[in-house]
C-alpha positions as CSV (number, residue, x, y, z in Angstrom):
1,L,0.0,0.0,0.0
2,V,2.7,2.5,1.0
3,A,4.8,1.7,-2.1
4,G,1.8,2.6,-4.3
5,L,1.0,6.0,-2.7
6,G,1.4,9.0,-5.0
7,P,3.2,12.3,-4.2
8,E,0.0,13.9,-2.9
9,W,0.4,11.9,0.3
10,A,2.3,13.9,3.0
11,G,2.1,11.2,5.6
12,L,0.3,8.4,7.3
13,S,-1.0,7.9,10.9
14,L,-0.7,4.2,11.9
15,T,-2.4,2.2,14.5
16,M,-2.2,-1.5,15.6
17,P,-1.3,-3.9,14.1
18,L,0.9,-1.7,11.8
19,K,3.2,0.0,14.2
20,E,6.1,-2.5,14.0
21,V,5.9,-3.3,10.3
22,A,5.9,0.4,9.6
23,L,9.6,0.4,10.3
24,T,10.3,-1.9,7.4
25,V,9.0,0.5,4.8
26,A,10.9,3.5,6.1
27,A,14.3,4.6,4.7
28,E,15.0,6.5,7.9
29,V,13.8,5.9,11.4
30,S,13.8,8.4,14.3
31,A,15.8,7.6,17.4
32,T,12.5,7.4,19.3
33,A,10.9,4.9,16.9
34,A,14.0,2.9,16.8
35,A,14.2,2.7,20.6
36,A,10.5,1.7,20.8
37,G,10.8,-0.7,17.9
38,A,7.5,0.7,16.6
39,A,6.3,3.7,14.7
40,N,2.9,5.4,14.5
41,T,3.8,8.0,11.8
42,L,5.2,7.8,8.3
43,V,6.2,11.0,6.6
44,R,7.1,11.4,3.0
45,R,10.5,13.0,2.3
46,P,11.2,15.2,-0.7
47,D,13.0,12.4,-2.5
48,G,9.8,10.2,-2.1
49,S,11.2,8.0,0.6
50,W,9.5,7.6,4.0
51,Y,10.6,8.7,7.5
52,A,9.2,6.8,10.5
53,D,8.6,8.4,13.9
54,N,6.7,7.5,17.1
55,T,4.7,10.5,18.5
56,D,2.9,8.1,20.9
57,V,6.1,8.2,23.0
58,T,6.3,12.0,23.2
59,G,2.5,12.2,23.7
60,M,2.6,9.7,26.6
61,V,5.4,11.6,28.3
62,A,3.4,14.8,27.9
63,V,0.1,13.5,29.3
64,L,1.6,11.5,32.1
65,T,3.8,14.4,33.2
66,G,0.6,16.5,33.1
67,A,-1.1,14.0,35.4
68,G,1.7,14.5,38.0
69,V,3.9,11.5,37.2
70,V,7.4,12.1,38.6
71,P,10.7,10.2,38.1
72,G,11.5,7.2,40.2
73,G,8.1,5.5,40.2
74,S,7.1,1.9,39.2
75,V,5.2,1.3,36.0
76,T,3.0,-1.6,35.0
77,I,2.0,-2.1,31.4
78,L,-0.9,-4.2,30.3
79,G,-0.2,-5.7,26.9
80,A,2.9,-6.1,24.8
81,G,2.1,-4.8,21.3
82,G,3.1,-1.6,19.5
83,T,1.5,0.7,22.0
84,A,3.1,-1.1,24.8
85,R,6.5,-0.5,23.2
86,A,5.8,3.2,23.2
87,A,4.7,3.0,26.8
88,L,7.9,1.2,27.7
89,T,10.0,3.9,26.0
90,A,7.9,6.7,27.7
91,A,8.5,5.0,31.0
92,A,12.3,5.2,30.4
93,R,12.0,8.9,29.5
94,L,10.1,9.5,32.7
95,G,12.8,7.8,34.8
96,A,10.8,4.8,35.9
97,S,12.5,2.7,38.6
98,S,11.0,-0.5,37.2
99,V,8.6,-1.6,34.5
100,T,6.4,-4.8,34.7
101,V,4.8,-6.0,31.5
102,L,1.8,-8.3,31.7
103,A,0.5,-10.1,28.6
104,R,-1.3,-13.2,27.6
105,R,1.5,-14.5,25.3
106,P,4.9,-15.1,26.9
107,A,6.6,-14.7,23.6
108,A,5.3,-11.1,23.3
109,I,6.8,-10.3,26.7
110,E,10.1,-11.8,25.7
111,A,10.2,-9.6,22.6
112,L,10.2,-6.6,24.8
113,R,13.2,-7.6,26.9
114,P,15.8,-6.3,24.4
115,V,13.8,-3.1,24.0
116,A,14.0,-2.6,27.8
117,A,17.6,-3.5,27.9
118,G,18.4,-0.9,25.2
119,L,16.5,1.7,27.2
120,G,18.2,0.8,30.4
121,V,15.0,0.1,32.2
122,P,14.7,-2.6,34.9
123,F,12.2,-5.0,33.3
124,T,10.0,-7.8,34.6
125,G,7.5,-9.9,32.6
126,A,4.5,-11.6,34.2
127,G,1.5,-13.7,33.2
128,W,-1.8,-12.0,32.5
129,E,-3.4,-13.9,35.5
130,T,-1.2,-11.8,37.9
131,A,-2.5,-8.5,36.6
132,P,-4.7,-7.6,39.6
133,V,-1.7,-7.8,41.9
134,H,0.3,-5.4,39.8
135,A,-2.4,-2.7,39.5
136,G,-1.0,-0.8,42.5
137,A,2.0,0.5,40.7
138,D,2.7,4.2,40.6
139,V,1.6,4.2,37.0
140,L,-0.6,1.6,35.4
141,V,-0.9,1.7,31.6
142,S,-3.4,-0.3,29.6
143,T,-2.6,-0.8,26.0
144,V,-4.8,-3.8,25.3
145,P,-7.8,-3.9,22.9
146,K,-11.4,-3.1,23.9
147,G,-12.8,-5.5,26.4
148,V,-9.6,-7.4,27.2
149,A,-8.9,-5.7,30.6
150,D,-12.6,-5.4,31.6
151,P,-12.6,-8.5,33.9
152,L,-9.7,-7.0,35.9
153,A,-11.6,-3.9,37.0
154,D,-13.2,-5.3,40.1
155,R,-10.3,-7.6,41.0
156,S,-7.4,-5.1,40.9
157,A,-5.6,-3.9,44.0
158,W,-6.1,-0.2,43.3
159,R,-4.2,2.5,45.2
160,P,-5.4,6.2,45.2
161,A,-1.8,7.3,44.5
162,T,-1.8,5.4,41.2
163,V,-2.0,7.2,37.9
164,Y,-4.1,5.1,35.5
165,F,-3.7,5.6,31.8
166,D,-6.0,3.8,29.4
167,A,-5.1,4.0,25.7
168,L,-8.8,3.4,24.8
169,Y,-11.3,6.2,24.3
170,D,-14.4,4.5,23.0
171,P,-16.4,3.5,24.9
172,W,-15.5,5.8,27.8
173,P,-15.0,5.3,30.6
174,T,-13.8,1.8,30.3
175,P,-14.6,-0.5,33.3
176,M,-11.0,-0.2,34.4
177,A,-11.0,3.6,34.2
178,A,-14.3,3.7,36.2
179,A,-12.9,1.4,38.9
180,A,-9.6,3.4,39.1
181,Q,-11.5,6.7,39.4
182,A,-13.8,5.3,42.1
183,A,-10.6,4.3,44.0
184,G,-9.3,7.8,43.8
185,C,-6.7,7.4,41.1
186,R,-5.8,10.1,38.6
187,I,-7.0,9.2,35.1
188,V,-5.5,9.7,31.7
189,S,-7.6,8.7,28.8
190,G,-6.9,7.6,25.2
191,L,-8.4,10.9,24.1
192,D,-5.7,12.7,25.9
193,L,-3.1,10.7,24.1
194,L,-5.0,11.0,20.8
195,L,-4.6,14.7,21.0
196,A,-1.0,14.7,22.3
197,Q,0.3,12.3,19.6
198,A,-1.6,14.1,16.8
199,V,0.2,17.3,17.6
200,G,3.5,15.8,16.5
201,Q,1.9,14.0,13.5
202,L,0.3,17.2,12.2
203,E,3.6,19.1,12.5
204,H,5.5,16.4,10.7
205,C,3.0,16.4,7.8
206,T,2.5,20.1,7.4
207,G,5.7,21.7,8.7
208,V,3.7,24.3,10.7
209,A,3.0,24.6,14.4
210,A,-0.1,22.6,15.4
211,P,-3.2,24.6,16.5
212,V,-3.5,22.7,19.7
213,A,-6.5,24.6,21.2
214,A,-8.5,24.2,17.9
215,M,-7.6,20.5,17.8
216,A,-8.7,20.0,21.4
217,E,-12.0,21.8,20.7
218,A,-12.6,19.7,17.6
219,L,-11.9,16.5,19.6
220,S,-14.3,17.6,22.3
221,V,-17.1,18.3,19.7
222,A,-16.5,15.0,18.1
223,R,-16.7,13.2,21.4
224,V,-20.0,14.9,22.3
225,G,-21.3,14.0,18.9
226,R,-20.8,10.3,19.6
């Protein structure tokens, strides 16, 4: 598909399951995307080649910092796909003391070990059945598809000090987000990330500063329209 796109295409915004394979079609990869092993953005260069970046990482850092996340905390990530790779990279940039990744497939967890090693982040992998025990981390990030984490909502050991970030935004709130909020946790939604990562994408594709306020307003209107 990418090879067949004409010069009128300035760039592409990519979601799962395309974030890892995107790197294979790029002639140049940003340091951020290389560290994460995943890209959510492809930008056409003047010579017609493609540049890959990962604005999920910078977006996650921005929204988690805005939610009060400080260096030195523990991070638990639900899932081990492309968005989890971005979350792992963001955790490194936020100075996490440790990262625990929970997934249903052990092979997916093992694939993240070299990513963590390259980032210098203390890494632990655990089975999905242990997820409720790890929900009390300083930061809990859910990157799994709709419905996968729902059974964990009422079984998790929530702490009010936890910042819960759910990459989903439809439907909202997710059962996990509702349970975390009821427990007194600070919440970051997938809509927050959607806006934050789109800022970088828009600037890549247009070369101009993103109109963040207008983008936030458009997102708010679209959300109400749902």
